[in-house]
A tleap script that builds the chain and sets N, CA, C and O, in Angstrom:
source leaprc.protein.ff14SB
mol = sequence {
  NMET ASP THR ALA LEU LEU PHE TRP ASN ASN
  ILE ILE SER THR CYS GLY VAL LEU LYS ILE
  ILE ILE SER ASP ARG ASP PRO LYS PHE THR
  SER GLU PHE TRP THR ASN LEU TYR ASP ILE
  LEU GLY THR ARG HIE ALA PHE SER THR ALA
  TYR HIE PRO GLN THR ASP GLY LEU ALA GLU
  SER ILE ILE GLN THR MET GLU ASP ILE PRO
  ARG ARG PHE CYS ALA TYR GLY ILE GLU TYR
  LYS ASP GLN GLU GLY TYR THR HIE ASP TRP
  VAL THR HIE LEU PRO GLU VAL GLN LEU CALA
}
set mol.1.N position { -16.090 16.758 -6.302 }
set mol.1.CA position { -16.406 18.162 -6.495 }
set mol.1.C position { -17.623 18.574 -5.682 }
set mol.1.O position { -17.674 19.702 -5.191 }
set mol.2.N position { -18.610 17.687 -5.524 }
set mol.2.CA position { -19.791 18.012 -4.737 }
set mol.2.C position { -19.417 18.346 -3.300 }
set mol.2.O position { -19.940 19.300 -2.725 }
set mol.3.N position { -18.513 17.561 -2.721 }
set mol.3.CA position { -18.088 17.803 -1.350 }
set mol.3.C position { -17.393 19.152 -1.246 }
set mol.3.O position { -17.595 19.881 -0.275 }
set mol.4.N position { -16.584 19.484 -2.227 }
set mol.4.CA position { -15.883 20.772 -2.219 }
set mol.4.C position { -16.869 21.933 -2.277 }
set mol.4.O position { -16.703 22.924 -1.565 }
set mol.5.N position { -17.892 21.820 -3.119 }
set mol.5.CA position { -18.895 22.883 -3.204 }
set mol.5.C position { -19.671 23.014 -1.906 }
set mol.5.O position { -19.925 24.125 -1.440 }
set mol.6.N position { -20.047 21.889 -1.322 }
set mol.6.CA position { -20.733 21.939 -0.032 }
set mol.6.C position { -19.853 22.603 1.021 }
set mol.6.O position { -20.323 23.435 1.797 }
set mol.7.N position { -18.586 22.236 1.043 }
set mol.7.CA position { -17.640 22.817 1.995 }
set mol.7.C position { -17.541 24.323 1.788 }
set mol.7.O position { -17.593 25.098 2.743 }
set mol.8.N position { -17.397 24.726 0.534 }
set mol.8.CA position { -17.255 26.153 0.246 }
set mol.8.C position { -18.538 26.916 0.573 }
set mol.8.O position { -18.488 27.947 1.244 }
set mol.9.N position { -19.682 26.423 0.110 }
set mol.9.CA position { -20.950 27.133 0.282 }
set mol.9.C position { -21.461 27.143 1.715 }
set mol.9.O position { -22.104 28.104 2.136 }
set mol.10.N position { -21.182 26.083 2.467 }
set mol.10.CA position { -21.759 25.979 3.804 }
set mol.10.C position { -20.788 26.246 4.940 }
set mol.10.O position { -21.217 26.534 6.057 }
set mol.11.N position { -19.517 26.159 4.688 }
set mol.11.CA position { -18.544 26.392 5.755 }
set mol.11.C position { -17.770 27.680 5.500 }
set mol.11.O position { -17.872 28.629 6.277 }
set mol.12.N position { -17.009 27.716 4.436 }
set mol.12.CA position { -16.155 28.870 4.158 }
set mol.12.C position { -16.978 30.144 3.984 }
set mol.12.O position { -16.619 31.187 4.531 }
set mol.13.N position { -18.073 30.074 3.234 }
set mol.13.CA position { -18.851 31.286 2.962 }
set mol.13.C position { -19.591 31.803 4.185 }
set mol.13.O position { -19.928 32.986 4.237 }
set mol.14.N position { -19.855 30.951 5.170 }
set mol.14.CA position { -20.570 31.411 6.363 }
set mol.14.C position { -19.669 31.604 7.573 }
set mol.14.O position { -19.914 32.491 8.390 }
set mol.15.N position { -18.631 30.785 7.698 }
set mol.15.CA position { -17.772 30.837 8.887 }
set mol.15.C position { -16.406 31.436 8.615 }
set mol.15.O position { -15.704 31.830 9.547 }
set mol.16.N position { -16.025 31.509 7.363 }
set mol.16.CA position { -14.685 31.959 7.018 }
set mol.16.C position { -13.740 30.774 6.924 }
set mol.16.O position { -14.140 29.624 7.109 }
set mol.17.N position { -12.496 31.069 6.636 }
set mol.17.CA position { -11.492 30.016 6.495 }
set mol.17.C position { -11.168 29.458 7.877 }
set mol.17.O position { -10.912 30.211 8.817 }
set mol.18.N position { -11.180 28.147 7.989 }
set mol.18.CA position { -10.918 27.494 9.265 }
set mol.18.C position { -9.422 27.398 9.521 }
set mol.18.O position { -8.641 27.162 8.599 }
set mol.19.N position { -9.025 27.581 10.781 }
set mol.19.CA position { -7.615 27.462 11.141 }
set mol.19.C position { -7.189 26.008 11.196 }
set mol.19.O position { -6.063 25.669 10.832 }
set mol.20.N position { -8.095 25.146 11.656 }
set mol.20.CA position { -7.769 23.723 11.795 }
set mol.20.C position { -9.014 22.891 11.528 }
set mol.20.O position { -10.127 23.289 11.872 }
set mol.21.N position { -8.816 21.747 10.919 }
set mol.21.CA position { -9.871 20.757 10.719 }
set mol.21.C position { -9.357 19.458 11.315 }
set mol.21.O position { -8.248 19.018 11.013 }
set mol.22.N position { -10.170 18.851 12.160 }
set mol.22.CA position { -9.812 17.555 12.747 }
set mol.22.C position { -10.760 16.523 12.167 }
set mol.22.O position { -11.979 16.671 12.251 }
set mol.23.N position { -10.200 15.482 11.582 }
set mol.23.CA position { -11.027 14.431 10.989 }
set mol.23.C position { -10.370 13.081 11.205 }
set mol.23.O position { -9.230 12.981 11.660 }
set mol.24.N position { -11.122 12.048 10.867 }
set mol.24.CA position { -10.504 10.726 10.846 }
set mol.24.C position { -9.737 10.610 9.528 }
set mol.24.O position { -9.607 11.592 8.797 }
set mol.25.N position { -9.245 9.448 9.234 }
set mol.25.CA position { -8.426 9.284 8.029 }
set mol.25.C position { -9.245 8.824 6.817 }
set mol.25.O position { -8.738 8.127 5.939 }
set mol.26.N position { -10.486 9.216 6.789 }
set mol.26.CA position { -11.356 8.895 5.664 }
set mol.26.C position { -10.772 9.497 4.383 }
set mol.26.O position { -10.338 10.649 4.384 }
set mol.27.N position { -10.759 8.726 3.291 }
set mol.27.CA position { -10.219 9.240 2.024 }
set mol.27.C position { -10.887 10.531 1.548 }
set mol.27.O position { -10.293 11.288 0.780 }
set mol.28.N position { -12.111 10.786 1.996 }
set mol.28.CA position { -12.774 12.033 1.621 }
set mol.28.C position { -11.968 13.246 2.076 }
set mol.28.O position { -12.005 14.299 1.440 }
set mol.29.N position { -11.239 13.089 3.182 }
set mol.29.CA position { -10.488 14.215 3.736 }
set mol.29.C position { -8.991 14.131 3.476 }
set mol.29.O position { -8.268 15.087 3.756 }
set mol.30.N position { -8.516 13.021 2.953 }
set mol.30.CA position { -7.072 12.846 2.776 }
set mol.30.C position { -6.636 12.841 1.313 }
set mol.30.O position { -5.456 12.647 1.019 }
set mol.31.N position { -7.561 13.049 0.411 }
set mol.31.CA position { -7.215 13.023 -1.014 }
set mol.31.C position { -6.288 14.188 -1.365 }
set mol.31.O position { -6.159 15.149 -0.606 }
set mol.32.N position { -5.659 14.083 -2.505 }
set mol.32.CA position { -4.752 15.138 -2.966 }
set mol.32.C position { -5.487 16.469 -3.107 }
set mol.32.O position { -4.938 17.528 -2.804 }
set mol.33.N position { -6.740 16.402 -3.571 }
set mol.33.CA position { -7.536 17.622 -3.723 }
set mol.33.C position { -7.648 18.358 -2.394 }
set mol.33.O position { -7.358 19.552 -2.310 }
set mol.34.N position { -8.074 17.631 -1.343 }
set mol.34.CA position { -8.267 18.269 -0.039 }
set mol.34.C position { -6.950 18.738 0.556 }
set mol.34.O position { -6.887 19.807 1.165 }
set mol.35.N position { -5.908 17.956 0.386 }
set mol.35.CA position { -4.594 18.355 0.887 }
set mol.35.C position { -4.159 19.670 0.243 }
set mol.35.O position { -3.658 20.564 0.926 }
set mol.36.N position { -4.348 19.785 -1.058 }
set mol.36.CA position { -4.005 21.026 -1.760 }
set mol.36.C position { -4.886 22.190 -1.308 }
set mol.36.O position { -4.399 23.307 -1.130 }
set mol.37.N position { -6.177 21.930 -1.123 }
set mol.37.CA position { -7.085 22.987 -0.674 }
set mol.37.C position { -6.681 23.496 0.706 }
set mol.37.O position { -6.656 24.704 0.942 }
set mol.38.N position { -6.363 22.575 1.620 }
set mol.38.CA position { -5.927 22.992 2.958 }
set mol.38.C position { -4.683 23.861 2.861 }
set mol.38.O position { -4.565 24.857 3.575 }
set mol.39.N position { -3.751 23.493 1.984 }
set mol.39.CA position { -2.530 24.286 1.800 }
set mol.39.C position { -2.852 25.681 1.270 }
set mol.39.O position { -2.309 26.673 1.757 }
set mol.40.N position { -3.723 25.757 0.284 }
set mol.40.CA position { -4.092 27.045 -0.310 }
set mol.40.C position { -4.762 27.944 0.721 }
set mol.40.O position { -4.476 29.140 0.790 }
set mol.41.N position { -5.659 27.365 1.525 }
set mol.41.CA position { -6.398 28.147 2.515 }
set mol.41.C position { -5.589 28.424 3.774 }
set mol.41.O position { -5.961 29.277 4.580 }
set mol.42.N position { -4.489 27.709 3.941 }
set mol.42.CA position { -3.707 27.862 5.165 }
set mol.42.C position { -4.348 27.163 6.350 }
set mol.42.O position { -4.123 27.542 7.499 }
set mol.43.N position { -5.143 26.148 6.073 }
set mol.43.CA position { -5.828 25.386 7.110 }
set mol.43.C position { -4.982 24.186 7.504 }
set mol.43.O position { -4.502 23.445 6.647 }
set mol.44.N position { -4.802 24.001 8.805 }
set mol.44.CA position { -4.057 22.839 9.284 }
set mol.44.C position { -5.022 21.667 9.396 }
set mol.44.O position { -6.127 21.817 9.917 }
set mol.45.N position { -4.617 20.520 8.917 }
set mol.45.CA position { -5.447 19.323 8.979 }
set mol.45.C position { -4.837 18.362 9.982 }
set mol.45.O position { -3.723 17.873 9.795 }
set mol.46.N position { -5.576 18.097 11.042 }
set mol.46.CA position { -5.121 17.158 12.067 }
set mol.46.C position { -6.032 15.937 12.033 }
set mol.46.O position { -7.215 16.043 11.708 }
set mol.47.N position { -5.478 14.793 12.366 }
set mol.47.CA position { -6.243 13.550 12.350 }
set mol.47.C position { -6.487 13.052 13.767 }
set mol.47.O position { -5.622 13.153 14.638 }
set mol.48.N position { -7.680 12.516 13.978 }
set mol.48.CA position { -7.913 11.798 15.227 }
set mol.48.C position { -7.168 10.467 15.110 }
set mol.48.O position { -6.963 9.956 14.008 }
set mol.49.N position { -6.775 9.923 16.233 }
set mol.49.CA position { -6.019 8.671 16.185 }
set mol.49.C position { -6.926 7.485 16.441 }
set mol.49.O position { -7.932 7.594 17.142 }
set mol.50.N position { -6.566 6.377 15.879 }
set mol.50.CA position { -7.337 5.148 16.087 }
set mol.50.C position { -7.274 4.718 17.546 }
set mol.50.O position { -8.168 4.027 18.033 }
set mol.51.N position { -6.226 5.124 18.238 }
set mol.51.CA position { -6.041 4.716 19.623 }
set mol.51.C position { -6.631 5.713 20.608 }
set mol.51.O position { -6.445 5.574 21.816 }
set mol.52.N position { -7.334 6.707 20.110 }
set mol.52.CA position { -7.934 7.715 20.978 }
set mol.52.C position { -9.384 7.938 20.547 }
set mol.52.O position { -9.715 8.987 19.995 }
set mol.53.N position { -10.247 6.950 20.801 }
set mol.53.CA position { -11.628 7.036 20.322 }
set mol.53.C position { -12.433 8.164 20.967 }
set mol.53.O position { -13.516 8.493 20.482 }
set mol.54.N position { -11.928 8.764 22.050 }
set mol.54.CA position { -12.645 9.870 22.673 }
set mol.54.C position { -12.802 11.038 21.701 }
set mol.54.O position { -13.785 11.775 21.771 }
set mol.55.N position { -11.847 11.208 20.804 }
set mol.55.CA position { -11.939 12.284 19.814 }
set mol.55.C position { -13.173 12.086 18.953 }
set mol.55.O position { -13.925 13.032 18.718 }
set mol.56.N position { -13.389 10.864 18.482 }
set mol.56.CA position { -14.580 10.586 17.682 }
set mol.56.C position { -15.837 10.761 18.517 }
set mol.56.O position { -16.850 11.252 18.019 }
set mol.57.N position { -15.780 10.364 19.779 }
set mol.57.CA position { -16.930 10.525 20.669 }
set mol.57.C position { -17.291 11.987 20.854 }
set mol.57.O position { -18.472 12.337 20.869 }
set mol.58.N position { -16.288 12.845 20.996 }
set mol.58.CA position { -16.533 14.274 21.139 }
set mol.58.C position { -17.174 14.833 19.878 }
set mol.58.O position { -18.119 15.618 19.954 }
set mol.59.N position { -16.667 14.435 18.730 }
set mol.59.CA position { -17.244 14.899 17.467 }
set mol.59.C position { -18.693 14.441 17.340 }
set mol.59.O position { -19.558 15.218 16.934 }
set mol.60.N position { -18.958 13.192 17.682 }
set mol.60.CA position { -20.329 12.678 17.608 }
set mol.60.C position { -21.244 13.432 18.568 }
set mol.60.O position { -22.403 13.690 18.244 }
set mol.61.N position { -20.739 13.781 19.730 }
set mol.61.CA position { -21.522 14.541 20.702 }
set mol.61.C position { -21.878 15.920 20.155 }
set mol.61.O position { -23.007 16.382 20.319 }
set mol.62.N position { -20.928 16.570 19.512 }
set mol.62.CA position { -21.177 17.885 18.924 }
set mol.62.C position { -22.204 17.777 17.802 }
set mol.62.O position { -23.103 18.612 17.699 }
set mol.63.N position { -22.077 16.762 16.970 }
set mol.63.CA position { -23.038 16.556 15.883 }
set mol.63.C position { -24.438 16.343 16.449 }
set mol.63.O position { -25.405 16.903 15.934 }
set mol.64.N position { -24.554 15.541 17.503 }
set mol.64.CA position { -25.856 15.288 18.122 }
set mol.64.C position { -26.459 16.587 18.649 }
set mol.64.O position { -27.654 16.832 18.479 }
set mol.65.N position { -25.643 17.413 19.283 }
set mol.65.CA position { -26.123 18.695 19.791 }
set mol.65.C position { -26.619 19.572 18.655 }
set mol.65.O position { -27.669 20.204 18.767 }
set mol.66.N position { -25.873 19.612 17.566 }
set mol.66.CA position { -26.272 20.435 16.429 }
set mol.66.C position { -27.564 19.930 15.793 }
set mol.66.O position { -28.322 20.716 15.224 }
set mol.67.N position { -27.820 18.633 15.884 }
set mol.67.CA position { -29.077 18.085 15.370 }
set mol.67.C position { -30.230 18.384 16.319 }
set mol.67.O position { -31.367 18.547 15.878 }
set mol.68.N position { -29.948 18.457 17.617 }
set mol.68.CA position { -30.997 18.682 18.612 }
set mol.68.C position { -31.474 20.130 18.666 }
set mol.68.O position { -32.642 20.381 18.963 }
set mol.69.N position { -30.599 21.075 18.388 }
set mol.69.CA position { -30.958 22.484 18.547 }
set mol.69.C position { -32.186 22.871 17.722 }
set mol.69.O position { -33.112 23.453 18.287 }
set mol.70.N position { -32.247 22.579 16.407 }
set mol.70.CA position { -33.451 22.973 15.656 }
set mol.70.C position { -34.716 22.299 16.185 }
set mol.70.O position { -35.784 22.910 16.203 }
set mol.71.N position { -34.600 21.046 16.614 }
set mol.71.CA position { -35.766 20.345 17.170 }
set mol.71.C position { -36.285 21.071 18.406 }
set mol.71.O position { -37.493 21.220 18.586 }
set mol.72.N position { -35.375 21.515 19.245 }
set mol.72.CA position { -35.786 22.196 20.477 }
set mol.72.C position { -36.418 23.546 20.183 }
set mol.72.O position { -37.385 23.935 20.838 }
set mol.73.N position { -35.885 24.256 19.214 }
set mol.73.CA position { -36.492 25.529 18.837 }
set mol.73.C position { -37.954 25.312 18.467 }
set mol.73.O position { -38.828 26.071 18.887 }
set mol.74.N position { -38.212 24.277 17.682 }
set mol.74.CA position { -39.573 24.009 17.217 }
set mol.74.C position { -40.435 23.400 18.310 }
set mol.74.O position { -41.594 23.784 18.472 }
set mol.75.N position { -39.884 22.453 19.062 }
set mol.75.CA position { -40.661 21.740 20.073 }
set mol.75.C position { -41.142 22.665 21.185 }
set mol.75.O position { -42.247 22.493 21.700 }
set mol.76.N position { -40.329 23.638 21.553 }
set mol.76.CA position { -40.708 24.531 22.645 }
set mol.76.C position { -41.400 25.790 22.147 }
set mol.76.O position { -41.652 26.717 22.916 }
set mol.77.N position { -41.699 25.814 20.875 }
set mol.77.CA position { -42.463 26.929 20.327 }
set mol.77.C position { -41.706 28.241 20.289 }
set mol.77.O position { -42.317 29.309 20.277 }
set mol.78.N position { -40.385 28.175 20.270 }
set mol.78.CA position { -39.614 29.405 20.146 }
set mol.78.C position { -39.815 29.913 18.731 }
set mol.78.O position { -39.513 29.226 17.755 }
set mol.79.N position { -40.321 31.108 18.644 }
set mol.79.CA position { -40.679 31.626 17.331 }
set mol.79.C position { -39.601 32.545 16.786 }
set mol.79.O position { -38.944 33.282 17.520 }
set mol.80.N position { -39.448 32.476 15.507 }
set mol.80.CA position { -38.510 33.335 14.802 }
set mol.80.C position { -39.335 34.381 14.081 }
set mol.80.O position { -40.162 34.037 13.236 }
set mol.81.N position { -39.131 35.635 14.392 }
set mol.81.CA position { -39.920 36.694 13.765 }
set mol.81.C position { -39.225 37.170 12.495 }
set mol.81.O position { -38.085 37.633 12.522 }
set mol.82.N position { -39.931 37.045 11.404 }
set mol.82.CA position { -39.400 37.561 10.155 }
set mol.82.C position { -40.246 38.752 9.719 }
set mol.82.O position { -41.120 39.192 10.465 }
set mol.83.N position { -40.004 39.267 8.548 }
set mol.83.CA position { -40.714 40.455 8.080 }
set mol.83.C position { -42.194 40.195 7.828 }
set mol.83.O position { -42.996 41.129 7.815 }
set mol.84.N position { -42.557 38.940 7.630 }
set mol.84.CA position { -43.939 38.618 7.298 }
set mol.84.C position { -44.733 38.113 8.493 }
set mol.84.O position { -45.945 37.931 8.379 }
set mol.85.N position { -44.104 37.883 9.613 }
set mol.85.CA position { -44.814 37.373 10.781 }
set mol.85.C position { -43.977 36.373 11.538 }
set mol.85.O position { -42.747 36.432 11.522 }
set mol.86.N position { -44.663 35.438 12.214 }
set mol.86.CA position { -43.983 34.426 13.017 }
set mol.86.C position { -44.086 33.068 12.339 }
set mol.86.O position { -45.052 32.783 11.631 }
set mol.87.N position { -43.093 32.250 12.562 }
set mol.87.CA position { -43.110 30.910 11.982 }
set mol.87.C position { -42.417 29.932 12.911 }
set mol.87.O position { -41.571 30.331 13.712 }
set mol.88.N position { -42.761 28.665 12.816 }
set mol.88.CA position { -42.107 27.595 13.577 }
set mol.88.C position { -41.224 26.747 12.670 }
set mol.88.O position { -40.724 25.707 13.099 }
set mol.89.N position { -41.027 27.164 11.450 }
set mol.89.CA position { -40.249 26.398 10.482 }
set mol.89.C position { -38.802 26.291 10.945 }
set mol.89.O position { -38.129 27.309 11.111 }
set mol.90.N position { -38.313 25.060 11.156 }
set mol.90.CA position { -36.965 24.857 11.701 }
set mol.90.C position { -35.877 25.426 10.814 }
set mol.90.O position { -34.804 25.779 11.303 }
set mol.91.N position { -36.136 25.521 9.513 }
set mol.91.CA position { -35.126 26.048 8.594 }
set mol.91.C position { -34.777 27.492 8.945 }
set mol.91.O position { -33.643 27.926 8.744 }
set mol.92.N position { -35.746 28.232 9.466 }
set mol.92.CA position { -35.480 29.627 9.814 }
set mol.92.C position { -34.523 29.749 10.990 }
set mol.92.O position { -33.983 30.829 11.232 }
set mol.93.N position { -34.303 28.672 11.720 }
set mol.93.CA position { -33.408 28.704 12.882 }
set mol.93.C position { -31.977 28.291 12.546 }
set mol.93.O position { -31.118 28.301 13.426 }
set mol.94.N position { -31.709 27.937 11.319 }
set mol.94.CA position { -30.360 27.497 10.961 }
set mol.94.C position { -29.277 28.543 11.226 }
set mol.94.O position { -28.182 28.167 11.643 }
set mol.95.N position { -29.527 29.842 11.004 }
set mol.95.CA position { -28.474 30.812 11.343 }
set mol.95.C position { -28.082 30.761 12.821 }
set mol.95.O position { -26.904 30.889 13.154 }
set mol.96.N position { -29.068 30.575 13.712 }
set mol.96.CA position { -28.759 30.473 15.137 }
set mol.96.C position { -27.958 29.206 15.435 }
set mol.96.O position { -27.046 29.220 16.261 }
set mol.97.N position { -28.303 28.124 14.763 }
set mol.97.CA position { -27.592 26.860 14.962 }
set mol.97.C position { -26.149 26.998 14.499 }
set mol.97.O position { -25.240 26.485 15.150 }
set mol.98.N position { -25.931 27.677 13.394 }
set mol.98.CA position { -24.572 27.858 12.887 }
set mol.98.C position { -23.712 28.657 13.856 }
set mol.98.O position { -22.498 28.461 13.910 }
set mol.99.N position { -24.319 29.547 14.614 }
set mol.99.CA position { -23.559 30.343 15.578 }
set mol.99.C position { -23.264 29.583 16.859 }
set mol.99.O position { -22.419 30.007 17.648 }
set mol.100.N position { -23.942 28.473 17.077 }
set mol.100.CA position { -23.780 27.727 18.334 }
set mol.100.C position { -22.385 27.157 18.471 }
set mol.100.O position { -22.080 26.503 19.468 }
savepdb mol mol.pdb
quit
């Protein structure tokens, strides 16, 4: 249930319903619960293949990029202006990272 709430609160509520999800065959993504949820949402679930490790490499590359973006915002002093002033707090840059 925790994974479902995280998925709903952080993905569906900010990005909308996904057309496709590509994952490995981890039981976290293949359980009956997730299969039913994908059906309800109309999301297609595709699996990376064990014989095509480039798919996992691409996913890892995207994850690394998403981890690097907030660091770069802070490291280069890119400031986020809010109603109270300027801040270097990386959390304030998460909306920009989500749009990347």
